[in-house]
Gaussian input, Z-matrix of N, CA and C with variables (Angstrom, degrees):
# hf/3-21g

backbone

0 1
 N
 C     1     B1
 C     2     B2     1     A1
 N     3     B3     2     A2     1     D1
 C     4     B4     3     A3     2     D2
 C     5     B5     4     A4     3     D3
 N     6     B6     5     A5     4     D4
 C     7     B7     6     A6     5     D5
 C     8     B8     7     A7     6     D6
 N     9     B9     8     A8     7     D7
 C    10    B10     9     A9     8     D8
 C    11    B11    10    A10     9     D9
 N    12    B12    11    A11    10    D10
 C    13    B13    12    A12    11    D11
 C    14    B14    13    A13    12    D12
 N    15    B15    14    A14    13    D13
 C    16    B16    15    A15    14    D14
 C    17    B17    16    A16    15    D15
 N    18    B18    17    A17    16    D16
 C    19    B19    18    A18    17    D17
 C    20    B20    19    A19    18    D18
 N    21    B21    20    A20    19    D19
 C    22    B22    21    A21    20    D20
 C    23    B23    22    A22    21    D21
 N    24    B24    23    A23    22    D22
 C    25    B25    24    A24    23    D23
 C    26    B26    25    A25    24    D24
 N    27    B27    26    A26    25    D25
 C    28    B28    27    A27    26    D26
 C    29    B29    28    A28    27    D27
 N    30    B30    29    A29    28    D28
 C    31    B31    30    A30    29    D29
 C    32    B32    31    A31    30    D30
 N    33    B33    32    A32    31    D31
 C    34    B34    33    A33    32    D32
 C    35    B35    34    A34    33    D33
 N    36    B36    35    A35    34    D34
 C    37    B37    36    A36    35    D35
 C    38    B38    37    A37    36    D36
 N    39    B39    38    A38    37    D37
 C    40    B40    39    A39    38    D38
 C    41    B41    40    A40    39    D39
 N    42    B42    41    A41    40    D40
 C    43    B43    42    A42    41    D41
 C    44    B44    43    A43    42    D42
 N    45    B45    44    A44    43    D43
 C    46    B46    45    A45    44    D44
 C    47    B47    46    A46    45    D45
 N    48    B48    47    A47    46    D46
 C    49    B49    48    A48    47    D47
 C    50    B50    49    A49    48    D48
 N    51    B51    50    A50    49    D49
 C    52    B52    51    A51    50    D50
 C    53    B53    52    A52    51    D51
 N    54    B54    53    A53    52    D52
 C    55    B55    54    A54    53    D53
 C    56    B56    55    A55    54    D54
 N    57    B57    56    A56    55    D55
 C    58    B58    57    A57    56    D56
 C    59    B59    58    A58    57    D57
 N    60    B60    59    A59    58    D58
 C    61    B61    60    A60    59    D59
 C    62    B62    61    A61    60    D60
 N    63    B63    62    A62    61    D61
 C    64    B64    63    A63    62    D62
 C    65    B65    64    A64    63    D63
 N    66    B66    65    A65    64    D64
 C    67    B67    66    A66    65    D65
 C    68    B68    67    A67    66    D66
 N    69    B69    68    A68    67    D67
 C    70    B70    69    A69    68    D68
 C    71    B71    70    A70    69    D69
 N    72    B72    71    A71    70    D70
 C    73    B73    72    A72    71    D71
 C    74    B74    73    A73    72    D72
 N    75    B75    74    A74    73    D73
 C    76    B76    75    A75    74    D74
 C    77    B77    76    A76    75    D75
 N    78    B78    77    A77    76    D76
 C    79    B79    78    A78    77    D77
 C    80    B80    79    A79    78    D78
 N    81    B81    80    A80    79    D79
 C    82    B82    81    A81    80    D80
 C    83    B83    82    A82    81    D81
 N    84    B84    83    A83    82    D82
 C    85    B85    84    A84    83    D83
 C    86    B86    85    A85    84    D84
 N    87    B87    86    A86    85    D85
 C    88    B88    87    A87    86    D86
 C    89    B89    88    A88    87    D87
 N    90    B90    89    A89    88    D88
 C    91    B91    90    A90    89    D89
 C    92    B92    91    A91    90    D90
 N    93    B93    92    A92    91    D91
 C    94    B94    93    A93    92    D92
 C    95    B95    94    A94    93    D93
 N    96    B96    95    A95    94    D94
 C    97    B97    96    A96    95    D95
 C    98    B98    97    A97    96    D96
 N    99    B99    98    A98    97    D97
 C   100   B100    99    A99    98    D98
 C   101   B101   100   A100    99    D99
 N   102   B102   101   A101   100   D100
 C   103   B103   102   A102   101   D101
 C   104   B104   103   A103   102   D102
 N   105   B105   104   A104   103   D103
 C   106   B106   105   A105   104   D104
 C   107   B107   106   A106   105   D105
 N   108   B108   107   A107   106   D106
 C   109   B109   108   A108   107   D107
 C   110   B110   109   A109   108   D108
 N   111   B111   110   A110   109   D109
 C   112   B112   111   A111   110   D110
 C   113   B113   112   A112   111   D111
 N   114   B114   113   A113   112   D112
 C   115   B115   114   A114   113   D113
 C   116   B116   115   A115   114   D114
 N   117   B117   116   A116   115   D115
 C   118   B118   117   A117   116   D116
 C   119   B119   118   A118   117   D117
 N   120   B120   119   A119   118   D118
 C   121   B121   120   A120   119   D119
 C   122   B122   121   A121   120   D120
 N   123   B123   122   A122   121   D121
 C   124   B124   123   A123   122   D122
 C   125   B125   124   A124   123   D123
 N   126   B126   125   A125   124   D124
 C   127   B127   126   A126   125   D125
 C   128   B128   127   A127   126   D126
 N   129   B129   128   A128   127   D127
 C   130   B130   129   A129   128   D128
 C   131   B131   130   A130   129   D129
 N   132   B132   131   A131   130   D130
 C   133   B133   132   A132   131   D131
 C   134   B134   133   A133   132   D132
 N   135   B135   134   A134   133   D133
 C   136   B136   135   A135   134   D134
 C   137   B137   136   A136   135   D135
 N   138   B138   137   A137   136   D136
 C   139   B139   138   A138   137   D137
 C   140   B140   139   A139   138   D138
 N   141   B141   140   A140   139   D139
 C   142   B142   141   A141   140   D140
 C   143   B143   142   A142   141   D141
 N   144   B144   143   A143   142   D142
 C   145   B145   144   A144   143   D143
 C   146   B146   145   A145   144   D144
 N   147   B147   146   A146   145   D145
 C   148   B148   147   A147   146   D146
 C   149   B149   148   A148   147   D147
 N   150   B150   149   A149   148   D148
 C   151   B151   150   A150   149   D149
 C   152   B152   151   A151   150   D150
 N   153   B153   152   A152   151   D151
 C   154   B154   153   A153   152   D152
 C   155   B155   154   A154   153   D153
 N   156   B156   155   A155   154   D154
 C   157   B157   156   A156   155   D155
 C   158   B158   157   A157   156   D156
 N   159   B159   158   A158   157   D157
 C   160   B160   159   A159   158   D158
 C   161   B161   160   A160   159   D159
 N   162   B162   161   A161   160   D160
 C   163   B163   162   A162   161   D161
 C   164   B164   163   A163   162   D162
 N   165   B165   164   A164   163   D163
 C   166   B166   165   A165   164   D164
 C   167   B167   166   A166   165   D165
 N   168   B168   167   A167   166   D166
 C   169   B169   168   A168   167   D167
 C   170   B170   169   A169   168   D168
 N   171   B171   170   A170   169   D169
 C   172   B172   171   A171   170   D170
 C   173   B173   172   A172   171   D171
 N   174   B174   173   A173   172   D172
 C   175   B175   174   A174   173   D173
 C   176   B176   175   A175   174   D174
 N   177   B177   176   A176   175   D175
 C   178   B178   177   A177   176   D176
 C   179   B179   178   A178   177   D177
 N   180   B180   179   A179   178   D178
 C   181   B181   180   A180   179   D179
 C   182   B182   181   A181   180   D180
 N   183   B183   182   A182   181   D181
 C   184   B184   183   A183   182   D182
 C   185   B185   184   A184   183   D183
 N   186   B186   185   A185   184   D184
 C   187   B187   186   A186   185   D185
 C   188   B188   187   A187   186   D186
 N   189   B189   188   A188   187   D187
 C   190   B190   189   A189   188   D188
 C   191   B191   190   A190   189   D189
 N   192   B192   191   A191   190   D190
 C   193   B193   192   A192   191   D191
 C   194   B194   193   A193   192   D192
 N   195   B195   194   A194   193   D193
 C   196   B196   195   A195   194   D194
 C   197   B197   196   A196   195   D195
 N   198   B198   197   A197   196   D196
 C   199   B199   198   A198   197   D197
 C   200   B200   199   A199   198   D198
 N   201   B201   200   A200   199   D199
 C   202   B202   201   A201   200   D200
 C   203   B203   202   A202   201   D201
 N   204   B204   203   A203   202   D202
 C   205   B205   204   A204   203   D203
 C   206   B206   205   A205   204   D204
 N   207   B207   206   A206   205   D205
 C   208   B208   207   A207   206   D206
 C   209   B209   208   A208   207   D207

   B1=1.4622
   B2=1.5266
   B3=1.3064
   B4=1.4649
   B5=1.5207
   B6=1.3093
   B7=1.4497
   B8=1.5106
   B9=1.3230
   B10=1.4573
   B11=1.5125
   B12=1.3219
   B13=1.4572
   B14=1.5143
   B15=1.3285
   B16=1.4599
   B17=1.5235
   B18=1.3300
   B19=1.4597
   B20=1.5187
   B21=1.3183
   B22=1.4520
   B23=1.5271
   B24=1.3493
   B25=1.4558
   B26=1.5321
   B27=1.3136
   B28=1.4565
   B29=1.5257
   B30=1.3300
   B31=1.4531
   B32=1.5140
   B33=1.3179
   B34=1.4776
   B35=1.5223
   B36=1.3639
   B37=1.4608
   B38=1.5262
   B39=1.3433
   B40=1.4629
   B41=1.5309
   B42=1.3252
   B43=1.4633
   B44=1.5223
   B45=1.3308
   B46=1.4698
   B47=1.5271
   B48=1.3265
   B49=1.4683
   B50=1.5242
   B51=1.3180
   B52=1.4649
   B53=1.5321
   B54=1.3214
   B55=1.4621
   B56=1.5231
   B57=1.3153
   B58=1.4652
   B59=1.5239
   B60=1.3188
   B61=1.4611
   B62=1.5241
   B63=1.3189
   B64=1.4616
   B65=1.5202
   B66=1.3263
   B67=1.4615
   B68=1.5246
   B69=1.3232
   B70=1.4663
   B71=1.5308
   B72=1.3188
   B73=1.4584
   B74=1.5293
   B75=1.3243
   B76=1.4575
   B77=1.5130
   B78=1.3258
   B79=1.4613
   B80=1.5292
   B81=1.3308
   B82=1.4639
   B83=1.5299
   B84=1.3084
   B85=1.4579
   B86=1.5226
   B87=1.3315
   B88=1.4538
   B89=1.5140
   B90=1.3415
   B91=1.4622
   B92=1.5318
   B93=1.3305
   B94=1.4614
   B95=1.5246
   B96=1.3401
   B97=1.4625
   B98=1.5213
   B99=1.3306
   B100=1.4595
   B101=1.5177
   B102=1.3323
   B103=1.4626
   B104=1.5190
   B105=1.3333
   B106=1.4608
   B107=1.5185
   B108=1.3316
   B109=1.4622
   B110=1.5305
   B111=1.3260
   B112=1.4635
   B113=1.5248
   B114=1.3223
   B115=1.4648
   B116=1.5281
   B117=1.3333
   B118=1.4669
   B119=1.5296
   B120=1.3255
   B121=1.4672
   B122=1.5266
   B123=1.3371
   B124=1.4619
   B125=1.5238
   B126=1.3253
   B127=1.4610
   B128=1.5202
   B129=1.3298
   B130=1.4607
   B131=1.5213
   B132=1.3271
   B133=1.4590
   B134=1.5247
   B135=1.3255
   B136=1.4582
   B137=1.5180
   B138=1.3356
   B139=1.4506
   B140=1.5061
   B141=1.3302
   B142=1.4499
   B143=1.5201
   B144=1.3244
   B145=1.4686
   B146=1.5289
   B147=1.3173
   B148=1.4664
   B149=1.5264
   B150=1.3092
   B151=1.4584
   B152=1.5286
   B153=1.3298
   B154=1.4612
   B155=1.5290
   B156=1.3108
   B157=1.4609
   B158=1.5199
   B159=1.3298
   B160=1.4645
   B161=1.5252
   B162=1.3347
   B163=1.4691
   B164=1.5242
   B165=1.3202
   B166=1.4733
   B167=1.5294
   B168=1.3312
   B169=1.4664
   B170=1.5317
   B171=1.3367
   B172=1.4724
   B173=1.5232
   B174=1.3162
   B175=1.4663
   B176=1.5243
   B177=1.3374
   B178=1.4644
   B179=1.5166
   B180=1.3415
   B181=1.4669
   B182=1.5232
   B183=1.3268
   B184=1.4655
   B185=1.5333
   B186=1.3379
   B187=1.4643
   B188=1.5239
   B189=1.3358
   B190=1.4647
   B191=1.5134
   B192=1.3297
   B193=1.4559
   B194=1.5152
   B195=1.3352
   B196=1.4598
   B197=1.5217
   B198=1.3385
   B199=1.4681
   B200=1.5217
   B201=1.3226
   B202=1.4704
   B203=1.5249
   B204=1.3029
   B205=1.4614
   B206=1.5145
   B207=1.3269
   B208=1.4615
   B209=1.4853
   A1=109.23
   A2=116.59
   A3=121.46
   A4=110.01
   A5=115.51
   A6=120.94
   A7=109.71
   A8=115.41
   A9=118.52
   A10=110.62
   A11=114.52
   A12=124.13
   A13=107.13
   A14=117.40
   A15=120.25
   A16=109.44
   A17=114.55
   A18=121.85
   A19=109.93
   A20=116.04
   A21=122.11
   A22=105.74
   A23=115.82
   A24=120.59
   A25=109.87
   A26=115.36
   A27=121.54
   A28=111.54
   A29=116.84
   A30=121.99
   A31=117.57
   A32=118.47
   A33=119.85
   A34=109.15
   A35=116.27
   A36=117.27
   A37=114.96
   A38=117.86
   A39=118.15
   A40=111.29
   A41=115.36
   A42=120.34
   A43=111.91
   A44=117.51
   A45=119.55
   A46=109.99
   A47=116.76
   A48=121.24
   A49=109.48
   A50=115.84
   A51=121.62
   A52=110.51
   A53=116.69
   A54=120.91
   A55=111.45
   A56=117.74
   A57=121.84
   A58=110.83
   A59=116.40
   A60=120.04
   A61=110.47
   A62=117.54
   A63=120.73
   A64=111.33
   A65=117.35
   A66=121.48
   A67=111.66
   A68=116.81
   A69=120.62
   A70=111.71
   A71=116.96
   A72=120.45
   A73=110.49
   A74=116.79
   A75=120.85
   A76=113.28
   A77=117.69
   A78=121.99
   A79=112.84
   A80=117.44
   A81=121.45
   A82=109.22
   A83=116.12
   A84=122.04
   A85=111.58
   A86=116.05
   A87=121.94
   A88=115.10
   A89=117.50
   A90=120.76
   A91=109.44
   A92=115.92
   A93=121.62
   A94=111.95
   A95=117.36
   A96=120.84
   A97=109.92
   A98=114.31
   A99=121.95
   A100=107.94
   A101=117.05
   A102=121.53
   A103=107.74
   A104=116.50
   A105=121.88
   A106=108.03
   A107=116.60
   A108=122.08
   A109=108.10
   A110=115.96
   A111=120.20
   A112=112.82
   A113=117.23
   A114=121.25
   A115=112.07
   A116=116.56
   A117=120.20
   A118=112.87
   A119=117.34
   A120=123.50
   A121=112.21
   A122=116.02
   A123=121.52
   A124=109.73
   A125=115.18
   A126=122.42
   A127=106.81
   A128=116.06
   A129=121.74
   A130=107.78
   A131=114.68
   A132=121.84
   A133=108.36
   A134=116.76
   A135=122.60
   A136=108.70
   A137=116.25
   A138=118.99
   A139=112.22
   A140=114.33
   A141=122.26
   A142=109.64
   A143=116.21
   A144=122.26
   A145=111.77
   A146=116.41
   A147=122.07
   A148=109.23
   A149=116.38
   A150=122.16
   A151=110.78
   A152=116.21
   A153=121.57
   A154=110.05
   A155=116.61
   A156=121.05
   A157=111.29
   A158=116.87
   A159=120.63
   A160=110.97
   A161=117.46
   A162=120.62
   A163=109.82
   A164=116.96
   A165=120.22
   A166=111.26
   A167=116.16
   A168=120.62
   A169=110.48
   A170=117.13
   A171=121.26
   A172=110.93
   A173=116.76
   A174=120.31
   A175=109.58
   A176=116.58
   A177=121.26
   A178=111.54
   A179=117.14
   A180=121.28
   A181=111.06
   A182=116.69
   A183=121.30
   A184=111.12
   A185=116.59
   A186=121.26
   A187=114.60
   A188=116.98
   A189=121.02
   A190=110.31
   A191=115.45
   A192=121.66
   A193=110.52
   A194=115.65
   A195=121.49
   A196=107.45
   A197=116.26
   A198=120.83
   A199=109.48
   A200=116.21
   A201=121.26
   A202=106.96
   A203=115.98
   A204=119.73
   A205=109.17
   A206=114.65
   A207=119.21
   A208=111.04
   D1=127.68
   D2=178.99
   D3=-78.09
   D4=149.68
   D5=178.61
   D6=-159.67
   D7=-165.57
   D8=178.36
   D9=-145.43
   D10=155.96
   D11=175.34
   D12=-125.29
   D13=144.98
   D14=177.04
   D15=-123.16
   D16=145.92
   D17=-178.28
   D18=-136.95
   D19=139.43
   D20=170.72
   D21=-94.33
   D22=117.83
   D23=-172.53
   D24=-114.31
   D25=128.37
   D26=-177.81
   D27=-81.82
   D28=140.72
   D29=169.90
   D30=89.51
   D31=3.79
   D32=178.98
   D33=-80.69
   D34=132.52
   D35=-178.57
   D36=-148.23
   D37=-6.07
   D38=-173.65
   D39=-149.40
   D40=177.72
   D41=179.71
   D42=-64.41
   D43=-31.11
   D44=176.08
   D45=-62.39
   D46=-41.37
   D47=177.82
   D48=-59.41
   D49=-48.52
   D50=-179.76
   D51=-58.18
   D52=-46.54
   D53=-177.75
   D54=-65.66
   D55=-43.42
   D56=-178.24
   D57=-62.77
   D58=-46.13
   D59=-179.67
   D60=-68.64
   D61=-43.46
   D62=179.56
   D63=-59.38
   D64=-42.36
   D65=-179.22
   D66=-65.67
   D67=-48.70
   D68=-177.55
   D69=-67.17
   D70=-47.99
   D71=-177.66
   D72=-70.27
   D73=-35.91
   D74=179.23
   D75=-62.25
   D76=-21.24
   D77=179.83
   D78=-84.38
   D79=-7.55
   D80=-179.47
   D81=-72.12
   D82=137.88
   D83=179.84
   D84=-56.37
   D85=130.46
   D86=177.65
   D87=91.59
   D88=-13.32
   D89=-178.84
   D90=-74.58
   D91=126.77
   D92=178.53
   D93=-100.96
   D94=-33.98
   D95=177.23
   D96=-157.50
   D97=156.54
   D98=179.63
   D99=-131.76
   D100=127.77
   D101=176.60
   D102=-114.91
   D103=121.46
   D104=179.42
   D105=-111.78
   D106=113.83
   D107=-179.99
   D108=-103.43
   D109=103.15
   D110=-177.49
   D111=-65.93
   D112=-32.91
   D113=-177.38
   D114=-64.95
   D115=-34.78
   D116=-177.91
   D117=-107.58
   D118=-5.04
   D119=-176.79
   D120=60.89
   D121=32.94
   D122=-178.95
   D123=-109.90
   D124=133.30
   D125=173.25
   D126=-112.39
   D127=125.00
   D128=177.84
   D129=-113.61
   D130=128.23
   D131=-177.29
   D132=-115.05
   D133=123.79
   D134=178.31
   D135=-107.91
   D136=139.08
   D137=177.35
   D138=170.60
   D139=-170.12
   D140=-178.25
   D141=-120.51
   D142=126.78
   D143=178.54
   D144=53.96
   D145=46.41
   D146=-179.73
   D147=-83.89
   D148=132.11
   D149=179.24
   D150=-80.37
   D151=122.56
   D152=177.01
   D153=-58.33
   D154=-43.82
   D155=-179.73
   D156=-61.99
   D157=-42.58
   D158=-179.63
   D159=-64.46
   D160=-39.03
   D161=178.50
   D162=-66.45
   D163=-45.31
   D164=178.04
   D165=-59.28
   D166=-42.29
   D167=178.42
   D168=-63.62
   D169=-40.77
   D170=-179.92
   D171=-64.68
   D172=-40.55
   D173=177.42
   D174=-63.00
   D175=-40.37
   D176=176.27
   D177=-63.37
   D178=-41.41
   D179=178.72
   D180=-62.77
   D181=-30.47
   D182=177.87
   D183=-75.50
   D184=-11.38
   D185=176.32
   D186=99.99
   D187=21.36
   D188=-177.31
   D189=-127.05
   D190=161.70
   D191=179.98
   D192=-112.77
   D193=139.20
   D194=175.57
   D195=-85.72
   D196=124.15
   D197=178.14
   D198=-79.85
   D199=-42.14
   D200=-178.19
   D201=-170.05
   D202=176.83
   D203=173.92
   D204=-146.36
   D205=159.42
   D206=-179.28
   D207=-118.95

């Protein structure tokens, strides 16, 4: 079943931020798409059977911190 996860990510401010997070999170197993909204600092991940831990780790690998998720 497809679904989505949302994360509030600290420190995103430019297209480089968007690209770095999109690349890292997009490589996580099950991820179908990644939406990075710089204005709200929200990252939305769409996919099937996506691991919350793996997404958080990918965001960290991109150099950012997850404040929370919904």
